[in-house]
Backbone as JSON, one array per atom type, in Angstrom:
{
  "sequence": "MMRQNYCLNRTPKKLIQRRLNPRGPSGGQAFFKWLAILALLAATAASYAFLSAKRSQDAELARLGAENQQELAKQNEEVERLRTENKELERLRAESQEVVKLRGEVAQLRTLQKEEQKIQAENQQLRATIQQLQQVGTENSTLRNQNQQLQGTITERTSAATCLANLKAIEAVKARWAADYQKHPTEGPLDADLFGPGRYVPQKPVCPSGGVYTLGQVQAKPTCTTPGHTY",
  "N": [[98.57, 23.23, -124.79], [96.58, 25.26, -125.39], [94.69, 23.67, -125.73], [94.21, 23.0, -123.11], [93.46, 25.43, -122.03], [91.0, 25.78, -123.41], [89.64, 23.79, -122.26], [89.47, 24.63, -119.71], [87.95, 26.94, -120.21], [85.49, 25.92, -121.09], [84.53, 23.91, -119.24], [83.28, 24.87, -116.84], [80.95, 26.01, -117.76], [79.5, 23.67, -118.72], [79.43, 22.19, -116.35], [77.74, 23.93, -114.9], [75.31, 23.6, -116.49], [74.89, 20.95, -116.15], [74.51, 21.0, -113.22], [72.25, 22.54, -113.26], [70.49, 20.81, -114.65], [70.15, 18.1, -113.81], [70.55, 14.42, -114.25], [68.96, 11.87, -113.42], [69.68, 9.6, -110.61], [72.48, 9.38, -110.51], [73.48, 12.0, -110.74], [74.8, 13.49, -108.55], [77.3, 12.34, -108.15], [78.45, 12.54, -110.53], [78.78, 15.37, -110.24], [80.68, 15.55, -108.25], [82.57, 14.35, -109.47], [83.19, 16.0, -111.76], [83.9, 18.06, -110.11], [86.22, 17.21, -109.05], [87.76, 16.92, -111.35], [87.95, 19.7, -112.04], [89.45, 20.64, -109.88], [91.86, 19.15, -110.23], [92.5, 20.44, -112.71], [92.99, 23.01, -111.96], [94.88, 22.59, -110.32], [96.74, 21.88, -112.27], [96.9, 24.28, -113.61], [97.95, 25.81, -111.71], [100.36, 24.51, -111.5], [101.29, 24.97, -113.86], [101.63, 27.77, -113.88], [103.35, 28.0, -111.7], [105.59, 26.68, -112.99], [106.07, 28.47, -114.96], [106.54, 30.8, -113.68], [108.8, 29.86, -112.23], [110.63, 29.38, -114.63], [110.61, 31.85, -115.42], [111.9, 32.99, -113.3], [114.34, 31.53, -113.25], [115.27, 32.32, -115.61], [115.53, 35.08, -114.95], [117.51, 34.74, -113.05], [119.49, 33.76, -114.35], [119.95, 35.82, -116.14], [120.66, 37.67, -114.31], [122.9, 36.4, -113.33], [124.67, 36.5, -115.49], [124.92, 39.09, -115.82], [126.06, 39.62, -113.41], [128.55, 38.13, -113.77], [129.5, 39.71, -115.99], [129.93, 42.12, -114.59], [131.84, 41.21, -112.76], [133.75, 40.52, -114.5], [134.21, 43.1, -115.6], [135.09, 44.22, -113.05], [137.48, 42.77, -112.6], [138.86, 43.43, -114.86], [139.17, 46.16, -114.23], [140.62, 45.86, -111.64], [142.91, 44.66, -112.79], [143.65, 46.68, -114.32], [144.44, 48.61, -112.57], [146.28, 47.24, -111.05], [148.35, 47.32, -113.05], [148.56, 50.08, -113.37], [149.55, 50.48, -110.73], [151.95, 49.22, -110.89], [153.06, 50.74, -112.79], [153.3, 53.17, -111.52], [155.04, 52.55, -109.34], [157.31, 51.83, -110.73], [157.77, 54.52, -112.02], [158.02, 55.79, -109.54], [160.49, 54.73, -108.89], [162.06, 55.32, -110.89], [162.13, 58.08, -110.42], [163.22, 58.32, -108.11], [165.72, 57.53, -108.9], [166.37, 59.5, -110.77], [166.49, 61.51, -108.91], [168.8, 60.66, -107.51], [170.8, 60.44, -109.52], [170.69, 63.27, -110.09], [171.95, 64.14, -107.86], [174.52, 63.03, -108.01], [175.38, 64.21, -110.2], [175.41, 66.74, -109.42], [177.55, 66.58, -107.5], [179.47, 65.71, -109.21], [179.79, 68.03, -110.72], [180.69, 69.77, -108.7], [183.27, 68.36, -108.28], [184.26, 68.63, -110.79], [184.68, 71.37, -110.86], [186.71, 71.58, -108.77], [188.6, 70.09, -109.84], [189.26, 71.72, -112.06], [190.14, 74.15, -110.75], [192.4, 72.99, -109.35], [193.88, 72.11, -111.81], [194.3, 74.66, -112.74], [196.01, 75.61, -110.59], [197.97, 74.01, -110.89], [198.9, 74.46, -113.42], [199.84, 76.93, -112.95], [201.85, 76.43, -111.07], [203.39, 74.74, -112.6], [204.39, 76.89, -114.27], [205.82, 78.44, -112.44], [207.68, 76.7, -111.69], [209.08, 76.28, -114.06], [210.06, 78.78, -114.39], [211.7, 78.87, -112.02], [213.31, 76.78, -112.97], [214.39, 78.0, -115.31], [215.73, 80.23, -113.71], [217.26, 78.44, -112.24], [219.06, 77.58, -114.28], [220.14, 79.75, -115.12], [221.45, 80.58, -113.02], [223.16, 78.52, -112.83], [224.82, 78.86, -115.09], [225.68, 81.48, -114.45], [227.2, 80.62, -112.22], [229.21, 79.07, -113.47], [230.26, 80.94, -115.24], [231.29, 82.63, -113.17], [233.07, 80.88, -111.74], [234.87, 80.47, -113.96], [235.64, 83.04, -114.12], [236.59, 83.32, -111.67], [238.71, 81.5, -111.84], [240.28, 82.62, -113.99], [241.01, 85.0, -112.68], [242.31, 83.98, -110.48], [244.23, 82.6, -112.0], [245.47, 84.84, -113.14], [246.22, 86.43, -110.94], [247.99, 84.54, -109.82], [249.76, 84.43, -111.73], [250.66, 87.32, -111.76], [251.84, 87.29, -109.15], [253.59, 85.21, -109.37], [255.37, 86.55, -111.34], [256.01, 88.66, -110.02], [257.59, 87.43, -107.95], [259.68, 86.42, -109.7], [260.98, 88.84, -110.56], [261.93, 89.73, -108.21], [263.64, 87.82, -107.52], [265.42, 88.16, -109.57], [266.38, 90.79, -108.97], [267.57, 90.41, -106.39], [269.71, 88.48, -107.15], [271.16, 90.21, -108.76], [272.09, 92.02, -106.98], [273.47, 90.13, -105.6], [275.62, 89.55, -107.29], [276.81, 92.06, -107.58], [277.63, 92.44, -105.08], [279.64, 90.52, -104.87], [281.12, 90.64, -107.05], [280.68, 89.07, -109.38], [280.87, 87.54, -112.35], [278.84, 88.07, -115.52], [278.33, 85.64, -116.52], [278.25, 83.79, -114.54], [276.41, 82.07, -111.99], [274.16, 82.06, -109.13], [273.6, 80.04, -106.32], [270.71, 78.57, -104.54], [271.27, 78.59, -101.86], [272.99, 80.75, -101.7], [271.52, 83.02, -102.04], [269.05, 82.78, -100.47], [267.68, 82.22, -97.24], [268.54, 82.22, -93.58], [270.03, 85.12, -92.85], [270.65, 85.79, -95.22], [270.15, 87.25, -98.48], [267.27, 87.11, -98.79], [264.94, 85.75, -96.47], [263.62, 83.56, -97.23], [262.89, 81.46, -99.86], [261.04, 82.5, -102.66], [257.86, 81.18, -103.66], [256.2, 79.83, -106.45], [252.74, 80.53, -106.86], [251.22, 78.72, -108.52], [252.62, 76.34, -108.35], [254.8, 76.09, -109.85], [258.17, 75.64, -110.53], [261.28, 77.43, -109.6], [263.98, 78.57, -111.62], [267.22, 79.85, -111.19], [269.29, 80.74, -112.66], [272.1, 82.26, -114.92], [273.84, 85.17, -113.96], [273.4, 87.21, -116.07], [271.15, 86.31, -117.28], [267.62, 85.98, -117.25], [265.65, 84.92, -114.38], [263.56, 81.8, -114.4], [260.27, 80.25, -114.54], [258.51, 77.01, -114.2], [256.12, 76.9, -114.8], [253.58, 77.3, -117.48], [253.43, 80.4, -119.27], [254.25, 82.03, -117.21], [256.17, 84.17, -117.44], [258.37, 86.97, -118.34]],
  "CA": [[98.2, 24.49, -123.87], [95.35, 25.99, -125.98], [93.61, 22.68, -125.48], [93.91, 23.19, -121.72], [92.7, 26.86, -121.79], [89.61, 25.51, -123.84], [88.89, 23.06, -121.4], [89.13, 25.48, -118.6], [86.96, 27.88, -120.55], [84.26, 25.19, -121.5], [84.02, 23.1, -118.34], [82.36, 25.5, -115.84], [79.61, 26.09, -118.53], [78.87, 22.34, -118.73], [79.05, 21.87, -114.89], [76.51, 24.78, -114.54], [74.38, 23.04, -117.14], [74.6, 19.69, -115.57], [73.77, 21.16, -112.12], [70.78, 22.86, -113.37], [69.62, 19.75, -115.51], [70.56, 16.62, -113.31], [69.94, 13.29, -114.89], [68.82, 10.47, -112.52], [70.42, 9.23, -109.28], [74.08, 9.5, -110.63], [74.04, 13.39, -110.9], [75.78, 13.77, -107.58], [78.73, 11.62, -108.53], [78.91, 13.31, -111.62], [79.18, 16.54, -109.71], [81.95, 15.52, -107.45], [83.66, 14.06, -110.61], [83.78, 17.37, -112.37], [84.61, 18.83, -109.02], [87.58, 16.55, -108.92], [88.5, 17.5, -112.62], [88.16, 21.06, -111.77], [90.54, 20.79, -108.83], [92.85, 18.68, -111.25], [92.91, 21.45, -113.85], [93.39, 24.08, -110.97], [96.42, 22.25, -109.76], [97.53, 21.81, -113.36], [97.18, 25.63, -113.95], [98.8, 26.32, -110.76], [101.77, 24.03, -111.64], [101.95, 25.73, -115.03], [101.93, 28.97, -113.46], [104.59, 27.79, -110.98], [106.69, 26.39, -113.82], [106.38, 29.58, -115.8], [107.26, 31.69, -112.73], [110.12, 29.35, -111.92], [111.19, 29.57, -115.58], [111.03, 33.29, -115.49], [112.88, 33.17, -112.09], [115.51, 30.89, -113.6], [115.83, 33.28, -116.74], [116.04, 36.43, -114.32], [118.74, 34.3, -112.4], [120.41, 33.52, -115.52], [120.35, 37.01, -116.6], [121.43, 38.37, -113.12], [124.4, 35.53, -113.29], [125.43, 36.91, -116.74], [125.35, 40.43, -115.45], [127.43, 39.55, -112.34], [129.75, 37.69, -114.66], [129.92, 40.69, -116.77], [130.31, 43.02, -113.71], [132.86, 40.68, -112.23], [134.79, 40.69, -115.54], [134.82, 44.52, -115.6], [136.0, 44.63, -111.99], [138.55, 42.07, -112.86], [139.8, 44.28, -115.71], [139.68, 47.48, -113.42], [141.73, 45.5, -110.78], [144.06, 44.49, -113.55], [144.23, 47.97, -114.91], [144.81, 49.26, -111.31], [147.58, 46.67, -110.66], [149.12, 47.77, -114.0], [148.87, 51.38, -113.14], [150.31, 50.56, -109.45], [153.46, 48.87, -111.3], [153.79, 51.79, -113.49], [153.46, 54.19, -110.67], [156.14, 52.1, -108.77], [158.59, 52.19, -111.81], [157.8, 55.88, -111.89], [158.63, 56.31, -108.42], [162.11, 54.07, -109.0], [162.95, 56.3, -111.8], [162.25, 59.29, -109.99], [164.42, 58.26, -106.95], [166.94, 57.25, -109.58], [166.65, 60.61, -111.26], [167.13, 62.5, -107.62], [170.1, 60.15, -107.14], [171.74, 61.08, -110.52], [171.1, 64.78, -109.9], [172.87, 64.52, -106.63], [175.86, 62.5, -108.49], [175.77, 65.32, -111.07], [175.85, 67.89, -108.44], [178.84, 66.09, -106.96], [180.64, 65.83, -110.38], [180.12, 69.51, -110.99], [181.7, 70.22, -107.77], [184.61, 68.09, -108.67], [184.95, 69.37, -111.93], [185.24, 72.77, -110.42], [187.73, 71.46, -108.05], [189.66, 69.73, -110.74], [189.64, 72.82, -112.89], [190.78, 74.94, -109.79], [193.55, 72.25, -109.27], [194.4, 72.21, -113.01], [194.87, 75.98, -112.84], [197.06, 75.85, -109.8], [199.22, 73.08, -111.53], [199.51, 75.46, -114.4], [200.7, 78.13, -112.23], [203.07, 75.82, -110.23], [204.34, 74.51, -113.76], [205.0, 78.06, -114.72], [206.81, 78.96, -111.52], [208.84, 75.69, -111.97], [209.83, 76.8, -115.37], [210.67, 80.2, -113.98], [212.68, 78.34, -111.31], [214.23, 76.08, -113.8], [215.21, 79.18, -115.91], [216.48, 80.72, -112.72], [218.38, 77.7, -111.85], [220.12, 77.44, -115.39], [220.9, 81.18, -115.3], [222.35, 80.53, -111.79], [224.4, 77.65, -113.12], [225.52, 79.65, -116.09], [226.53, 82.45, -113.65], [228.16, 79.95, -111.37], [230.12, 78.68, -114.36], [231.03, 82.36, -115.48], [232.06, 82.9, -112.07], [234.04, 80.13, -111.64], [235.68, 80.7, -114.93], [236.13, 84.32, -113.86], [237.64, 83.3, -110.62], [239.84, 80.76, -112.41], [240.97, 83.58, -114.81], [241.6, 85.89, -111.76], [243.3, 83.32, -109.71], [245.46, 82.39, -112.79], [246.12, 86.2, -113.45], [246.86, 86.67, -109.8], [249.06, 83.77, -109.67], [250.88, 84.73, -112.76], [251.31, 88.34, -111.44], [252.49, 87.11, -107.96], [254.91, 84.7, -109.83], [256.2, 87.51, -112.06], [256.66, 89.68, -109.0], [258.67, 86.67, -107.35], [260.74, 86.45, -110.43], [261.62, 90.04, -110.66], [262.57, 90.0, -107.0], [264.77, 87.06, -107.54], [266.36, 88.99, -110.42], [266.94, 91.92, -108.23], [268.45, 89.86, -105.51], [270.66, 88.02, -107.96], [271.98, 91.27, -109.37], [272.74, 92.59, -105.74], [274.55, 89.23, -105.17], [276.56, 89.62, -108.37], [277.39, 93.2, -107.4], [278.49, 92.3, -103.84], [280.42, 89.51, -104.79], [281.68, 90.95, -108.16], [280.4, 87.87, -110.23], [280.77, 87.55, -113.89], [277.63, 87.76, -116.1], [278.17, 84.12, -116.85], [278.15, 82.96, -113.36], [274.93, 81.99, -111.45], [274.2, 81.63, -107.74], [272.81, 78.66, -105.97], [269.67, 79.01, -103.68], [271.94, 79.02, -100.56], [273.55, 82.1, -101.76], [270.46, 83.96, -101.94], [267.9, 82.58, -99.55], [267.89, 81.57, -96.14], [268.81, 83.02, -92.69], [271.47, 85.72, -92.97], [270.96, 85.94, -96.61], [269.42, 88.39, -98.96], [265.85, 86.89, -98.64], [264.96, 84.75, -95.46], [262.82, 82.36, -97.62], [262.78, 81.38, -101.32], [259.68, 82.64, -102.89], [257.28, 79.91, -104.25], [255.19, 80.02, -107.33], [251.25, 80.17, -106.52], [250.59, 77.75, -109.62], [253.32, 75.1, -108.18], [256.17, 76.01, -110.73], [259.7, 75.62, -110.08], [262.04, 78.58, -110.19], [265.53, 78.23, -111.91], [268.03, 81.29, -110.88], [270.14, 80.98, -113.94], [273.17, 83.2, -114.82], [273.52, 86.62, -113.68], [272.91, 87.98, -117.36], [269.78, 85.79, -117.8], [266.33, 86.09, -116.31], [265.13, 83.58, -113.79], [262.43, 81.32, -115.11], [259.36, 79.32, -113.97], [258.25, 75.9, -115.05], [254.52, 77.02, -115.18], [253.26, 78.07, -118.79], [252.86, 81.52, -119.22], [254.8, 82.8, -116.18], [257.45, 84.89, -118.02], [258.33, 88.31, -118.44]],
  "C": [[96.97, 25.2, -124.2], [94.3, 25.04, -125.51], [93.1, 22.7, -123.96], [93.09, 24.34, -121.37], [91.37, 26.67, -122.3], [88.91, 24.93, -122.89], [88.66, 23.73, -120.22], [88.0, 26.35, -118.92], [85.33, 27.17, -120.52], [83.77, 24.45, -120.12], [83.12, 23.61, -117.38], [81.03, 25.74, -116.5], [78.88, 24.66, -118.45], [78.54, 22.01, -117.39], [77.75, 22.83, -114.45], [75.04, 24.0, -115.13], [73.88, 21.81, -116.42], [74.02, 19.74, -114.02], [72.47, 21.82, -112.2], [70.03, 21.86, -113.78], [70.36, 18.34, -114.97], [69.84, 15.65, -113.82], [69.87, 12.18, -113.94], [69.7, 10.76, -111.35], [71.92, 9.62, -109.37], [74.47, 10.96, -110.69], [74.93, 13.78, -109.7], [77.27, 13.23, -107.66], [79.2, 12.41, -109.62], [79.47, 14.71, -111.17], [80.61, 16.61, -109.1], [83.03, 15.05, -108.47], [84.21, 15.09, -111.28], [84.28, 18.24, -111.28], [86.11, 18.53, -108.82], [88.49, 17.05, -110.21], [88.75, 18.98, -112.38], [89.46, 21.57, -110.9], [91.91, 20.42, -109.66], [93.46, 19.79, -112.12], [93.54, 22.74, -113.04], [94.79, 23.84, -110.73], [97.25, 22.33, -110.94], [97.95, 23.32, -113.78], [98.12, 26.28, -113.06], [100.21, 26.02, -110.98], [102.22, 24.78, -112.9], [102.39, 27.16, -114.6], [103.17, 29.04, -112.76], [105.76, 27.57, -111.96], [107.13, 27.58, -114.45], [107.1, 30.65, -114.86], [108.61, 31.19, -112.31], [111.08, 29.63, -113.29], [111.74, 31.08, -115.76], [112.06, 33.64, -114.36], [114.28, 32.86, -112.5], [116.12, 32.0, -114.71], [116.37, 34.52, -116.07], [117.34, 35.9, -113.55], [119.74, 34.3, -113.09], [121.0, 34.91, -115.97], [121.13, 37.93, -115.58], [122.87, 37.82, -113.02], [125.16, 36.27, -114.43], [125.91, 38.38, -116.47], [126.37, 40.52, -114.37], [128.61, 39.06, -112.83], [130.38, 38.84, -115.33], [130.63, 41.73, -115.79], [131.67, 42.54, -113.15], [133.97, 40.77, -113.29], [135.32, 42.07, -115.47], [135.53, 44.68, -114.25], [137.28, 43.86, -112.0], [139.59, 42.93, -113.65], [140.09, 45.56, -115.01], [140.67, 47.0, -112.45], [142.98, 45.31, -111.43], [144.8, 45.75, -113.97], [144.91, 48.62, -113.66], [146.29, 48.64, -110.94], [148.67, 47.09, -111.74], [149.61, 49.24, -113.8], [149.72, 51.65, -111.83], [151.81, 50.23, -109.91], [153.82, 49.92, -111.8], [154.26, 53.09, -112.48], [155.0, 53.8, -109.84], [157.53, 52.18, -109.6], [158.76, 53.72, -112.0], [158.56, 56.52, -110.72], [160.3, 55.92, -108.33], [162.77, 55.01, -109.74], [162.91, 57.72, -111.47], [163.18, 59.46, -108.93], [165.73, 58.07, -107.87], [167.45, 58.79, -110.14], [167.26, 61.78, -110.14], [168.43, 62.13, -107.65], [171.12, 60.53, -108.3], [171.85, 62.41, -110.46], [172.0, 64.99, -108.73], [174.26, 64.11, -107.19], [176.19, 63.7, -109.47], [176.36, 66.52, -110.36], [177.4, 67.79, -107.85], [179.9, 66.21, -108.06], [180.88, 67.2, -110.82], [180.9, 70.0, -109.98], [183.19, 69.65, -108.0], [185.22, 68.36, -109.7], [185.46, 70.47, -111.8], [186.48, 72.82, -109.58], [188.96, 70.94, -108.87], [190.24, 70.98, -111.62], [190.42, 73.88, -111.96], [192.35, 74.22, -109.67], [194.45, 72.28, -110.39], [195.14, 73.62, -113.01], [196.04, 76.13, -111.78], [198.29, 74.96, -110.35], [199.77, 73.98, -112.55], [200.41, 76.49, -113.79], [201.97, 77.5, -111.51], [204.14, 75.41, -111.49], [205.2, 75.71, -114.27], [206.04, 78.41, -113.73], [208.04, 77.92, -111.56], [209.65, 75.83, -113.19], [210.6, 77.85, -115.08], [211.92, 79.78, -113.2], [213.84, 77.68, -112.07], [215.22, 77.16, -114.54], [216.3, 79.78, -114.95], [217.76, 80.01, -112.56], [219.51, 77.49, -113.01], [220.83, 78.76, -115.44], [221.82, 80.94, -114.13], [223.77, 79.71, -112.09], [225.19, 78.29, -114.23], [226.47, 80.79, -115.42], [227.47, 81.81, -112.88], [229.56, 79.57, -112.34], [231.01, 79.86, -114.84], [231.95, 82.73, -114.44], [233.15, 82.09, -111.71], [235.12, 80.3, -112.69], [236.44, 82.06, -114.6], [237.21, 84.33, -112.67], [239.04, 82.5, -110.99], [240.88, 81.77, -112.99], [241.49, 84.44, -113.66], [242.63, 85.47, -110.84], [244.67, 82.94, -110.52], [246.32, 83.58, -112.96], [246.9, 86.54, -112.1], [248.13, 85.79, -109.55], [250.24, 83.93, -110.48], [251.49, 86.04, -112.34], [252.28, 88.13, -110.19], [253.96, 86.2, -108.39], [255.83, 85.49, -110.65], [257.05, 88.47, -111.02], [257.88, 88.78, -108.41], [259.79, 86.63, -108.34], [261.62, 87.57, -110.72], [262.44, 90.27, -109.33], [263.9, 89.11, -106.98], [265.88, 87.71, -108.4], [267.05, 90.07, -109.6], [268.05, 91.43, -107.15], [269.74, 88.91, -106.22], [271.54, 89.13, -108.58], [272.61, 91.82, -107.95], [273.95, 91.53, -105.39], [275.71, 89.37, -105.92], [277.51, 90.91, -108.16], [278.4, 93.16, -106.1], [279.69, 91.41, -103.95], [281.2, 89.46, -106.18], [281.72, 89.66, -109.1], [280.41, 88.47, -111.52], [279.41, 87.32, -114.46], [277.32, 86.45, -116.12], [277.94, 83.13, -115.77], [276.62, 83.08, -112.79], [275.04, 81.53, -109.86], [273.21, 80.62, -107.3], [271.67, 79.28, -104.88], [270.25, 79.39, -102.32], [272.53, 80.24, -100.52], [272.47, 83.23, -101.61], [269.41, 84.03, -100.89], [268.28, 81.83, -98.41], [268.49, 82.54, -94.97], [270.02, 83.65, -92.89], [271.79, 85.97, -94.23], [270.09, 86.86, -97.2], [267.7, 88.29, -98.81], [265.73, 85.57, -97.62], [264.34, 83.38, -96.15], [262.7, 82.43, -99.12], [261.4, 81.58, -101.68], [259.22, 81.37, -103.66], [255.96, 80.38, -105.12], [253.77, 79.58, -106.85], [250.88, 78.95, -107.24], [251.48, 76.24, -109.21], [254.43, 74.86, -109.04], [257.3, 76.2, -109.91], [260.49, 76.73, -110.58], [263.41, 78.05, -110.43], [266.28, 79.7, -111.89], [268.62, 81.57, -112.03], [271.38, 81.79, -113.72], [272.77, 84.43, -114.27], [272.96, 87.47, -114.83], [271.6, 87.41, -117.74], [268.86, 85.86, -116.69], [265.89, 84.83, -115.48], [263.8, 83.27, -114.56], [261.65, 80.58, -114.24], [258.92, 78.22, -114.84], [256.74, 75.94, -115.64], [254.32, 77.71, -116.51], [252.85, 79.37, -118.62], [253.45, 82.47, -118.15], [256.27, 83.31, -116.75], [257.36, 86.11, -118.23], [259.34, 88.92, -119.37]]
}
């Protein structure tokens, strides 16, 4: 390269000297020869300049390509980041929708809990009412039993009083029969002597409890087979 520059710097000087000092008849040929050499050197210099320019252009293109690659890599990273952010946004949207759904479900659950609490309170009131009714029913059953016992006692006492009244009536009729017919105290009447049409009593009295009367002797009291019907 330095040699070529030296030749370029020295050649024009020699050509000028040879043009000023031509030597013999071959001076014209030498002139054209050096002119061709100058053209060749100019072409070489132009080629070198072209190659240098091309190398500079290639280097610039390589630099631009590297910058483009870096920019493309940055853009790809940005796109990937945006995709990641988009996915994250989609996830957050889904979670937000899920949160809204959960809030709605929680509101429904709270409403159901309030209704359940209300139903439980009503059930407790119903249980208390049922217990009161059961107590009333138990008391009614006790009262019914007591009433039945009282009614049984009253019926039994009424039956006993009626039977005693019948026995006393039979005794009175038997005494009248003995007086009318002058019977001895050891004698006793028959049912036909005291009861029936045309007799002292139209119909023989009956024990309300189903007991059977025995007239007995004049001096004895009439009896009933029902326990406790005595006087």
